[in-house]
C-alpha positions as CSV (number, residue, x, y, z in Angstrom):
1,M,0.0,0.0,0.0
2,Q,1.2,3.5,-0.8
3,F,0.7,6.5,1.3
4,L,1.1,10.2,1.0
5,I,2.3,11.7,4.4
6,R,2.2,15.4,5.0
7,A,3.8,16.3,8.4
8,Y,3.8,19.8,9.6
9,D,6.3,21.2,12.1
10,G,5.1,22.9,15.3
11,E,5.5,26.7,15.6
12,G,9.1,27.7,16.1
13,K,10.5,24.2,15.7
14,L,13.0,24.9,12.9
15,D,16.0,24.8,15.2
16,R,14.8,21.6,16.8
17,R,14.2,20.1,13.4
18,M,17.8,20.9,12.4
19,E,19.1,19.3,15.6
20,V,17.1,16.1,15.1
21,R,17.5,16.0,11.3
22,P,20.7,13.7,11.2
23,R,18.7,11.0,13.1
24,H,15.7,11.5,10.8
25,L,17.9,11.1,7.7
26,E,19.6,8.0,9.2
27,G,16.2,6.4,9.7
28,M,15.2,7.3,6.2
29,Q,18.3,5.5,4.9
30,K,17.3,2.4,6.8
31,L,13.8,2.7,5.3
32,S,14.9,3.3,1.7
33,D,13.0,0.3,0.4
34,H,9.8,1.9,1.5
35,I,10.4,5.4,0.2
36,I,9.1,6.4,-3.2
37,S,9.7,10.2,-2.6
38,A,10.5,12.4,0.3
39,G,11.4,16.0,1.0
40,G,10.9,19.1,3.1
41,L,7.9,21.4,2.8
42,L,9.0,25.0,2.6
43,D,7.5,28.3,3.7
44,E,7.4,31.5,1.7
45,E,11.0,32.3,2.7
46,G,12.3,28.9,1.7
47,R,12.7,27.6,5.3
48,M,11.6,24.0,6.1
49,K,8.2,23.9,7.8
50,G,7.4,20.2,7.5
51,S,7.8,17.1,5.4
52,A,6.1,15.3,2.5
53,L,6.7,11.6,2.0
54,I,5.3,9.0,-0.4
55,M,5.9,5.6,1.1
56,D,5.1,2.0,0.4
57,F,4.3,-0.2,3.4
58,E,2.5,-3.6,3.7
59,S,-0.3,-2.0,5.7
60,R,-1.4,1.1,7.5
61,E,-0.3,-0.6,10.7
62,A,3.2,-0.9,9.3
63,L,3.2,2.8,8.4
64,D,2.0,3.6,11.9
65,A,4.8,1.5,13.4
66,Y,7.3,3.6,11.4
67,L,5.7,6.8,12.6
68,A,5.8,5.7,16.2
69,G,9.6,5.5,16.0
70,E,10.2,8.5,13.7
71,P,12.6,10.9,15.4
72,Y,10.6,14.0,14.3
73,V,7.6,12.4,16.1
74,L,9.5,11.3,19.2
75,E,11.2,14.8,19.5
76,K,7.9,16.6,18.9
77,V,9.1,18.4,15.7
78,W,6.0,17.3,13.7
79,E,2.9,18.7,15.2
80,R,0.3,17.5,12.7
81,I,0.5,14.5,10.5
82,E,-1.9,13.8,7.6
83,V,-1.9,10.4,6.0
84,E,-3.8,9.4,2.8
85,P,-3.7,6.2,0.9
86,M,-2.3,6.8,-2.6
87,N,-2.0,4.9,-5.9
88,V,1.4,5.8,-7.4
89,V,1.2,5.7,-11.1
90,I,4.4,7.4,-12.1
91,A,7.6,7.6,-10.0
92,N,10.8,9.2,-11.3
93,G,9.3,9.7,-14.7
94,R,8.4,6.1,-15.2
């Protein structure tokens, strides 16, 4: 199952995001088989304000297990997370 995840940082969390980011990216490397696309959401000034991920997991429960251990969740960087099932048709132009 594929999912679109939009995760928004809490107000004033940019410094905290940058502190936690190395652990977040390390976790993303370990999950590379599940990642279709991932990146930071930007505000009008080009500063990161959240994350957008398209991921493939066996089930919603497997996705929730990932989120439960995600450093941005554990360190309370992400304040609001929206998850929608998705049907990826084209990835990387294919």
